[in-house]
C-alpha positions as CSV (number, residue, x, y, z in Angstrom):
1,M,45.3,-40.7,-23.7
2,R,42.0,-40.3,-25.4
3,R,40.2,-43.0,-23.1
4,Y,41.3,-41.0,-20.1
5,L,40.2,-37.6,-21.5
6,L,36.8,-39.3,-22.3
7,Y,36.6,-40.7,-18.9
8,L,37.7,-37.3,-17.2
9,T,35.0,-35.7,-19.3
10,I,32.2,-38.2,-18.3
11,F,33.3,-38.0,-14.9
12,L,33.2,-34.0,-14.8
13,T,29.7,-34.0,-16.2
14,A,28.4,-36.4,-13.8
15,I,29.6,-34.2,-10.9
16,L,28.2,-31.2,-12.7
17,V,24.7,-32.9,-13.4
18,L,24.9,-33.9,-9.5
19,N,25.7,-30.6,-8.3
20,L,23.1,-28.7,-10.0
21,A,20.5,-31.2,-8.9
22,L,21.5,-30.8,-5.3
23,L,21.4,-26.8,-6.1
24,S,18.1,-26.7,-7.4
25,S,16.6,-29.1,-4.5
26,T,18.3,-26.9,-1.7
27,F,17.2,-23.4,-2.9
28,G,13.9,-24.8,-4.3
29,F,14.5,-23.5,-7.8
30,R,11.7,-25.4,-9.6
31,D,9.4,-24.2,-12.6
32,R,6.8,-23.4,-10.7
33,D,9.0,-21.2,-8.0
34,W,10.0,-18.9,-10.9
35,D,6.6,-17.2,-10.8
36,L,6.7,-13.5,-9.2
37,R,2.9,-13.5,-8.0
38,K,2.4,-16.6,-6.1
39,I,-1.2,-15.6,-4.7
40,T,-3.8,-13.7,-7.4
41,I,-7.3,-12.7,-6.7
42,T,-9.6,-13.6,-9.3
43,D,-13.0,-12.1,-8.0
44,P,-14.1,-9.6,-6.8
45,Q,-12.3,-7.6,-9.2
46,G,-13.3,-3.9,-7.5
47,G,-15.9,-1.8,-8.5
48,E,-18.8,-3.7,-7.2
49,K,-21.4,-2.8,-4.8
50,F,-22.1,-5.8,-2.4
51,L,-25.0,-5.5,-0.1
52,A,-24.5,-6.5,3.6
53,G,-25.8,-9.8,4.6
54,S,-25.1,-11.2,1.0
55,K,-23.1,-13.9,0.1
56,Q,-20.2,-13.3,-2.2
57,T,-17.7,-15.7,-3.4
58,L,-13.9,-14.5,-3.1
59,S,-11.7,-16.6,-5.4
60,W,-8.1,-16.6,-6.1
61,Q,-5.2,-19.0,-7.5
62,T,-1.8,-19.7,-5.8
63,S,1.3,-21.3,-6.8
64,N,1.6,-25.3,-5.6
65,S,3.9,-24.2,-2.7
66,I,1.2,-22.2,-0.9
67,K,-0.6,-24.5,1.4
68,Y,-2.2,-22.3,3.6
69,V,-4.0,-18.7,3.2
70,K,-5.5,-16.0,5.2
71,I,-8.2,-14.0,4.4
72,E,-9.0,-10.4,5.1
73,Y,-11.0,-7.3,4.3
74,S,-10.3,-4.0,4.6
75,R,-13.0,-0.9,4.9
76,D,-10.7,1.7,4.7
77,N,-8.8,1.3,1.5
78,G,-6.2,-1.4,3.2
79,K,-5.0,0.6,6.4
80,K,-6.4,-1.9,8.6
81,W,-7.3,-5.4,8.4
82,I,-10.0,-7.6,9.4
83,E,-9.9,-11.1,9.5
84,I,-12.3,-13.1,7.6
85,V,-10.4,-16.8,7.6
86,K,-7.4,-17.1,9.7
87,N,-6.0,-20.5,7.9
88,M,-7.5,-22.1,4.9
89,K,-6.0,-25.2,3.8
90,M,-5.2,-25.1,-0.1
91,D,-5.9,-28.5,-1.7
92,E,-6.1,-27.3,-5.2
93,P,-4.0,-23.8,-6.6
94,F,-7.6,-22.7,-7.4
95,A,-9.9,-21.7,-4.6
96,S,-13.0,-20.1,-3.3
97,Y,-14.9,-18.9,-0.3
98,E,-18.3,-17.8,0.3
99,W,-18.1,-14.6,2.3
100,E,-21.2,-13.2,4.2
101,V,-20.9,-9.2,3.7
102,P,-21.1,-7.7,7.2
103,C,-23.0,-4.5,7.7
104,K,-20.2,-2.0,7.8
105,P,-21.2,0.4,5.1
106,T,-18.1,1.7,3.0
107,S,-16.9,2.7,-0.6
108,D,-13.2,1.7,0.1
109,A,-13.7,-2.1,1.1
110,K,-10.5,-4.3,-0.1
111,I,-9.8,-7.7,-0.1
112,R,-6.2,-9.3,0.9
113,I,-5.3,-12.9,0.6
114,S,-1.9,-14.0,2.1
115,D,0.3,-17.1,2.5
116,V,-0.1,-18.3,6.2
117,Y,4.0,-19.2,6.4
118,G,5.6,-16.9,3.8
119,P,5.5,-13.3,2.9
120,D,3.5,-13.6,-0.5
121,Y,0.2,-12.3,-0.7
122,D,-2.1,-10.4,-3.3
123,V,-4.6,-7.3,-2.2
124,L,-7.8,-6.0,-4.6
125,I,-6.1,-3.0,-6.4
126,K,-9.8,-1.0,-7.1
127,P,-11.6,-1.0,-4.0
128,F,-15.3,-2.4,-3.8
129,C,-18.6,-0.6,-1.9
130,I,-20.4,-2.3,1.0
131,I,-24.0,-1.2,1.3
132,C,-26.4,-1.9,4.1
133,N,-30.0,-2.1,3.7
134,S,-31.6,1.3,4.8
135,D,-34.8,-0.7,5.9
């Protein structure tokens, strides 16, 4: 009887482990997927004044599950978005893009970076300014 209970316990434990493994691979439950923010803009941070025509570095980090991002900016605090890059491949979780600032003056500019194939995105909370040269 003891031997039977031992084999039964081993069998049930194996079934449980296999089911958990299948469940985690089916639904994508991996440690990296538990983070709530899969995209985080690290630069700019808001409050900056960018001169039109200058090159500014936009930088961000993503979770490993994001393979392509779209980069956009807004001149009206996020009401309308203008595409900068449609489909940028993410080879590493930390990335940057050199953006040539357009001559479209505003004090309500924002950046949005989003997953091309998913719902995740990040928007710069605090706006920045775009200044055109007065010459």
